[in-house]
KOLNUBA-267025 format. One record per atom (N, C-alpha, C): y, z, x. Coordinates in steps of 0.1 Angstrom, whole numbers, padded with zeros to 4 digits, always signed. Each point is the difference from the previous one (the first is absolute). Layout:
% KOLNUBA-267025
YZX/...
END
This chain:
% KOLNUBA-267025
+0951+1067+0934/-0004-0005+0013/-0001-0016-0001/+0004-0006+0010/-0002-0015+0000/-0014-0004+0000/-0003-0012-0005/-0014-0005-0001/-0005-0003+0014/-0013+0002+0002/-0007-0003+0013/+0002-0015+0003/+0001-0003+0012/+0001-0014+0004/-0013-0008-0002/+0001-0013-0003/-0012-0008-0002/-0007-0002+0014/-0013-0003+0000/-0006-0003+0013/+0006-0011+0007/+0001+0000+0013/+0006-0011+0007/-0009-0012+0000/+0007-0012-0001/-0008-0013+0001/-0001-0004+0014/-0012-0005+0004/-0002-0005+0013/-0005-0015-0001/+0008-0009+0007/-0004-0014+0000/-0003-0003+0015/-0011-0006+0002/-0004-0004+0014/-0003-0015+0001/+0006-0006+0010/-0002-0014+0003/-0009-0002+0012/-0010-0008-0002/-0010-0002+0011/-0002-0015+0002/-0010-0004+0008/-0003-0014+0003/-0015-0002-0005/-0002-0011-0007/-0014-0003-0004/-0007-0007+0011/-0013-0004-0003/-0008-0006+0011/+0005-0013+0005/+0009-0007-0007/+0006-0013+0004/+0013+0002+0007/+0005+0013+0001/+0013+0003+0006/+0012-0001-0009/-0003-0001-0013/+0011+0000-0010/+0003+0014-0004/+0013+0003-0002/+0004+0013-0004/-0002+0002-0015/-0004+0012-0003/-0002+0004-0014/+0002+0014-0002/+0002+0004-0013/+0002+0015-0003/-0014+0006-0002/-0004+0008+0009/-0013+0006-0001/-0001+0013-0008/+0011+0006-0002/+0000+0012-0008/+0014+0001-0007/+0000+0004-0013/+0012+0002-0008/-0004+0011-0010/+0002+0012+0003/-0005+0011-0009/+0009+0012+0002/-0001+0009-0010/+0006+0013+0002/-0009+0009+0008/+0006+0007+0009/-0008+0010+0008/-0001+0013-0007/-0012+0005-0002/-0002+0012-0007/+0007+0012+0007/+0005+0009-0008/+0006+0012+0005/-0010+0011+0001/+0001+0008+0011/-0009+0011+0002/+0009+0013+0002/-0003+0010-0009/+0008+0012+0000/-0008+0012+0003/-0002+0003+0013/-0009+0011+0004/+0006+0014-0002/+0013+0001-0002/+0007+0013-0002/+0004+0002-0014/-0006-0007-0010/+0002+0003-0014/+0012-0009-0005/+0003+0001-0013/+0009-0009-0006/+0015+0001+0005/+0003+0012+0005/+0014+0002+0005/+0001-0002+0015/-0011-0004+0006/+0000-0001+0015/+0002-0015+0003/-0002-0003+0013/+0001-0014+0005/-0011-0009-0006/+0004-0012-0003/-0009-0011-0005/+0000-0010+0011/-0012-0003+0006/-0001-0010+0011/-0006-0013-0005/+0004-0011+0006/-0007-0013-0001/-0001-0006+0013/-0012-0003+0004/-0003-0006+0013/+0000-0015-0003/+0009-0008+0006/+0002-0014-0003/-0008-0009+0009/-0001+0004+0013/-0007-0009+0010/-0003+0008+0012/-0012-0002+0006/-0003+0006+0013/-0005-0010+0010/+0001+0003+0012/-0006-0007+0011/-0009+0009+0009/-0010-0006+0006/-0008+0009+0009/+0005-0001+0015/+0008-0009+0003/+0005-0002+0014/+0013-0007+0001/+0007+0002+0011/+0012-0008+0003/-0003-0006+0014/+0002-0014+0001/+0005-0008-0010/-0010-0002-0012/+0005-0002-0012/-0008-0001-0012/-0006-0014-0001/-0012-0001-0006/-0006-0013-0003/+0005-0006-0013/+0004-0012+0000/+0004-0007-0012/-0012-0008-0006/-0012+0002+0005/-0012-0008-0005/-0011+0009-0006/+0002+0013-0001/-0010+0009-0005/+0001+0000-0016/-0010+0005-0006/+0000+0002-0015/+0010+0010-0003/+0006+0000-0012/+0010+0010-0004/-0006+0014+0000/+0007+0010+0004/-0005+0013-0001/+0000+0005-0015/-0008+0009-0004/+0001+0004-0014/+0012+0009-0002/+0005+0001-0012/+0011+0009-0003/-0006+0014+0000/+0005+0009+0008/-0005+0014+0000/+0007+0008-0011/-0009+0007-0007/+0006+0007-0011/-0003+0015+0000/-0007+0005+0009/-0004+0014+0000/+0002+0008+0013/+0009-0005+0008/+0003+0007+0013/+0014+0000+0003/+0005+0011+0007/+0013+0001+0004/+0002-0010+0012/+0010-0008-0001/+0001-0011+0010/+0000+0004+0015/-0008-0005+0008/+0000+0002+0014/-0005-0013+0007/+0006-0005+0011/-0006-0011+0006/-0012+0004+0009/-0008-0010+0003/-0011+0003+0009/+0005+0002+0014/-0008+0003+0010/+0005+0003+0013/+0007-0012+0007/-0002-0012-0004/+0006-0012+0006/+0007-0009-0011/+0001+0005-0012/+0004-0009-0011/+0014+0004-0005/+0003-0006-0012/+0013+0003-0006/-0003+0002-0015/+0010+0005-0007/-0001+0001-0015/+0015-0001-0005/+0001-0007-0012/+0012-0001-0007/-0003+0005-0014/+0009+0008-0005/-0002+0005-0014/+0013+0006-0006/-0002+0006-0011/+0012+0006-0006/-0004+0015-0003/+0011+0008-0001/-0001+0014-0005/+0010+0002-0010/-0004+0004-0012/+0009+0003-0011/+0001+0015-0001/+0012+0005-0003/+0002+0015-0002/+0008+0002-0013/-0005+0008-0008/+0006+0004-0013/+0013+0008+0002/+0009+0000-0009/+0011+0009+0001/-0004+0014+0002/+0006+0007+0010/-0003+0014+0002/-0013+0002+0009/-0007-0011+0003/-0012+0002+0008/+0003+0003+0014/-0010+0007+0007/+0002+0004+0014/-0014-0002+0006/+0000-0006+0012/-0013-0002+0007/-0002+0012+0009/-0012+0003+0004/-0002+0011+0010/+0005-0005+0014/+0004+0009+0008/+0003-0004+0014/-0013-0006+0006/+0002-0010+0008/-0012-0007+0006/+0004-0008+0012/-0009-0002+0009/+0002-0009+0012/-0012-0009+0001/+0002-0013+0001/-0011-0009+0003/+0002-0005+0014/-0011-0004+0006/+0001-0006+0014/+0002-0015-0002/+0012-0003-0005/+0004-0014-0003/+0015-0002+0003/+0004-0012+0001/+0014-0004+0000/+0002-0006-0014/+0009+0005-0008/+0002-0004-0014/+0014-0006-0002/+0000-0012-0005/+0013-0006-0005/+0000+0001-0015/+0011+0006-0006/+0000+0002-0014/+0014-0006-0005/-0001-0007-0011/+0012-0005-0007/+0000+0005-0014/+0012+0006-0004/+0001+0004-0014/+0003-0013-0008/-0009-0003-0009/+0001-0012-0009/+0008+0004-0013/-0003+0012-0005/+0006+0004-0013/+0004+0015+0001/+0011+0003-0004/+0004+0014-0001/+0005+0005+0014/-0003+0013+0002/+0003+0006+0013/-0009+0012+0003/-0001+0004+0012/-0010+0010+0004/+0007+0009+0011/-0003+0012+0000/+0004+0009+0011/-0011+0002+0010/+0003-0004+0013/-0010+0003+0010/+0004+0013+0007/-0010+0009+0000/+0003+0014+0005/-0009+0002+0012/+0005+0004+0011/-0008+0003+0012/-0003+0014+0002/-0010+0004+0007/-0004+0014+0001/+0010+0008+0007/+0010-0006+0007/+0011+0008+0006/+0010+0004-0010/-0001-0004-0013/+0009+0004-0011/+0011-0009-0003/+0001-0012+0007/+0010-0009-0003/-0005-0010-0010/+0009-0006-0008/-0003-0010-0011/+0010-0012+0001/-0005-0011-0004/+0008-0012-0001/-0004-0007-0013/+0009-0005-0008/-0002-0008-0012/-0001-0014+0004/-0011-0007-0003/-0002-0014+0003/+0001-0007-0014/+0010-0009-0001/+0003-0007-0012/-0006-0013-0001/+0000-0006-0012/-0006-0013-0003/+0005-0010+0010/-0009-0007+0007/+0003-0010+0010/+0001+0005+0014/-0001+0013+0001/+0001+0006+0014/-0014+0002+0005/+0000+0003+0013/-0013+0000+0008/+0000+0013+0008/-0013+0005+0001/-0002+0012+0009/-0012-0004+0008/+0000+0004+0013/-0012-0001+0008/-0005+0014+0004/-0012+0003-0003/-0006+0013+0004/-0009-0002+0012/+0003+0008+0011/-0007-0001+0012/-0008+0012+0003/-0011+0002-0008/-0009+0011+0002/+0006+0014-0003/+0010+0000-0009/+0007+0013-0003/-0007+0007-0012/+0002+0013+0000/-0004+0008-0012/+0012-0002-0010/-0003-0005-0012/+0010-0003-0010/-0005+0002-0014/+0009+0000-0009/-0004+0000-0014/+0010-0009-0008/-0004-0004-0011/+0009-0008-0009/+0003+0008-0012/+0013-0001-0005/+0004+0007-0012/+0009-0010-0008/-0004-0001-0013/+0008-0009-0009/+0009+0010-0008/+0012+0001+0004/+0010+0009-0006/+0007-0007-0012/-0003-0012-0002/+0007-0008-0011/-0007+0001-0013/+0006-0006-0010/-0007+0000-0013/-0007-0014-0003/-0002-0008+0011/-0007-0013-0001/-0011+0000+0010/-0011-0008-0004/-0011-0002+0009/+0005-0007+0013/-0006+0003+0011/+0003-0007+0013/-0013-0007+0004/+0002-0013+0005/-0011-0008+0006/+0004-0003+0014/-0009+0003+0010/+0002-0003+0014/-0011-0010+0004/+0004-0010+0007/-0009-0009+0007/-0002+0005+0014/-0012+0001+0004/-0003+0005+0014/-0010-0009+0007/+0002-0001+0013/-0009-0006+0009/-0004+0010+0011/-0013+0003+0001/-0005+0010+0009/-0008-0007+0012/+0004+0004+0012/-0007-0005+0012/-0007+0012+0007/-0012-0002+0005/-0005+0011+0008/+0009+0002+0012/+0000+0013+0005/+0009+0003+0011/-0007+0010+0009/+0005+0002+0012/-0005+0010+0009/+0005+0014-0006/-0008+0010+0002/+0005+0014-0003/+0012+0003+0008/+0009+0008-0006/+0012+0005+0007/-0005+0010+0010/+0004-0001+0013/-0003+0009+0010/+0014+0006+0005/+0001+0013-0001/+0012+0007+0004/+0001+0001+0015/+0011+0003+0005/+0002+0002+0015/-0009+0010+0006/-0003+0011-0008/-0009+0010+0005/-0015-0003-0001/-0003-0013-0005/-0014-0004-0001/-0006+0002-0013/+0006+0008-0009/-0006+0002-0014/+0000-0014-0007/-0011-0002-0008/-0002-0012-0008/+0002+0003-0014/+0008-0008-0007/+0002+0002-0015/-0010-0008-0008/-0009+0007-0007/-0010-0007-0008/+0006-0002-0014/-0009-0007-0009/+0003-0001-0014/+0002+0014-0006/+0008+0002-0010/+0003+0013-0006/+0002-0003-0015/-0004+0010-0008/+0002+0000-0014/+0003+0014-0004/+0012+0003-0006/+0004+0014-0004/+0003-0001-0014/-0009+0006-0009/+0002-0001-0014/+0013+0007-0005/+0005-0006-0011/+0012+0006-0006/-0003+0013-0005/+0009+0010+0003/-0003+0014-0006/+0005+0000-0014/-0008+0007-0009/+0004+0001-0014/+0013+0007-0001/+0008-0003-0010/+0013+0007-0003/-0003+0015-0004/+0008+0009+0005/-0002+0014-0002/+0007+0004-0013/
END
């Protein structure tokens, strides 16, 4: 199996009290693996509490123990790493997600049974769908994602689609 990817580096440029630009952060973001060593590894790189975002607030801490989710009016940017052969549970978040495959490739599977392979440099947008990720390759995959809070999906019949989490069934 290929070696796990190193933690992503985050460099942040800010303004000092005199209005001069400086690098206020240059560090590796810690990885968080809530699903074990063969599951997804997350790194939250930066969060905001609101849009438009403030460029004069103190830097937010690097989150290390939570599955990434934006606040009700904020944003989040982070990475998700998946080991070769790893599969995420089906899930839906009440967010609009932009994801770019930085390294490797990933299969996006929707609960309707269809799949698409997203390759290095390609982009997928998730709009409140139930989906899962599968790394069918022999290399680690790293995705960069930006999550924005969104309205819940309301179907034509009035049903509202909430967050969902469907655990992966063990192999028989």
